[in-house]
Each structure stands twice: as structure tokens, then as C-alpha cells.
N, C-alpha and C positions, 0 to 999 in steps of 0.2 A: 761908534758901538751903535747896534739897535737894541732899545729897550723893549721888552714886552709889554704888550698892551694890557692895561688892568681890565679886569673882566667887566667892570661897570662902564667901561668905555669902548668896548668892542661893538662894532657894527657887523652884524653876522646876518647874511642873506638867508632868508627862509627858504628850504628846499625840500623835495620829497626823491626818495627812491625805491624802486620796485624790485623784488625779489620774486620773480615768476618761477614757480615751482610745477612740473609737468606731473603726469599721473605715475612714473617711475621714481618720482623724488629727486630728479635733477632738477638744478636751478639754470636760468638763463645767464649768461654773460655776454657782454658785447667789446669788441675789440675798437678803441676808439680811432677814428679816421685821422686824427692829427698826432697821435702817439703810437705807431705800430707796436704792438707786444704789450700793450697797456690794455687791461680787461677790467671791464666793472659792471655793475647793475645799472639799467637805465635810470638816470635821475635828471632832475632839473629844477628851476626856481618855481616858486610860488608867485603868482601874479597877485597885485593888491588886493583885488576883488574876490580872489578865488579862496575856496576851502581846500583844505590839503587833499581830500578826494579828488575834487575839481581838478586841481593841478595835476595829480597823479594820471588821471584819465587822457588829460591833455598832453602830458610829456610821454607816455605810452604811444599815443597815435602819432605824435609828431617825430619821435625816435626810431620807433621800429613798427609803425602802422598798425598796431595793435588795437582792435576795438573793443569797448567794455563787456561786450557779450561774448567774449572768449576768456575772462577770466573773473575771479570772486576774490575780494579781499577777504582774508582769514584773520589776519591781526596786524596793528601798527603799533610801531614802537618808536620812542624817541622822546625827546630829540638827543641827537648826537651833534657834537661840536668839532669842528677843526678850524684851524687858522692857515691863511695862505702864507706864502713865503714872505709875499710883499702885497699890498692892497690891490684889488681887481674891482674896476668900476665903482670905487666908493666904497667897497666892502673890505672887512679884514678876514673874514671867513665865511663859513656856512653853518647852519643849524639846521639838520637833516632829520626828517622823520621817514623811517622806513617802513613799508608795507610788504608782507608775505602775502602773495595771490597765487592762488592754484589756477593753473592755466590748463584750458580743456579745448581749446581750438585747434586747428591743423597747423603743423609747423609750418606748411606753405604760407600761412597768414602774416608771419613774422617777415619783415622786409626793412632791411637796413638802408636801401636805397630811396629814401624819401625825398621831399622837396629841398630840404635843408639838411642833407646827411651829417651825422656826428659819429656814426660807425662805419666801419669797413666789413664787420663780420660778426657772427654771434655763433654760439654753440652751446649744448646743455652740458653740464658737468655736475658730478656729485659734489657736495659741500666740502667734503674732505679733499676733494682735487684742486681747491684754490690755492693759488701761491701768491704771497704778499707781494712778491716782487712785480706782480702784474699793476701794482697800483703805486701812485707817488708815496712817498715817505710822510707827506701831511696828512694824508688818508688813511694811514696803516693802523691808527689808533682806533679809528672809527670802525674799520672793516673787523679788527679783532673783537671789538665789543659786539658788533652785528652778528658776526658768526656764533659768538659765546650765548648771545641773547636768543637767537632764533634757532639754532642746530646744536647747541651745547659743545660746540666745535672749536678748539683751541687752534689758532693760526700760528 
């Protein structure tokens, strides 16, 4: 029997996630390379010496090749938390901060074929089109909260 980890003993990895919104109000989702059919926002861990904003800039460039001059941070919310089904790299789960960013670059600037690709594809959707089945069950409560908090949208 696996007992839940008490909140005071959890080792959560700090991370950021980007909700890029284009001029038509659609948001960018990316399909994971290692899990076909799994769509999510670009996200990643925060380095020890990085601010949340620095990590966001780095992750957006590393994952989808977006430069900071193509978007503007509108609002940040968090932290949101979820636990892994089993520890990964010494962490029990993630503590995430989400950033809503207006994207005003050309669509051609988005490139998932980066040096260390994590995604196979990307697309723009209206927030109401997002389906919870696109993400792991561990992340679903976070995405429910994020869509409620940012879009007043119930998933």
C-alpha cells in the first residue's frame, strides 16, 4: 500500500508554463513527442538561479523557438500543484506558475523542431476546445483550475 506524502514532506519541482494567446483569442497547445495525442502548454523547470520570468523565456525558446520580442506577459497565476504517480528525479511532483502571454509574432516563428525537441506538433485552439483527456490524469486538476482562473472556463 502506498501512503500519501504529507504536504510538509513533499519535494515539488518549481516550474513555469506559458499560455500563448494570439490576436484572435486562441491559445497555443503542443503535442508531446513522447506521448502522441497528449497536448499541453509549453512548460518547464525553473533553474536554481533563475527567476520565474527568466525560466519562462528560456523554456519558450528551448521548446518552441519563440523569442521574447514575440510575446508580452499579461498576467501570472499560481502556484498550482500536482503529484507524480511515483517520484521522478527526486521530486514528488510539481509546483507550477502559469503565465498568460499575448503572442504577436508570425506563426512561422513557432518551431517545435528544436535542438532537443519535446513536441511533435502545435496548433491554436479556442480555450473552450481543450479536452481534459489530452493530458495525464495527474495534471487534470491543475488544468481545470488554470482554465477556470484564466478563462472562466469549466473543463
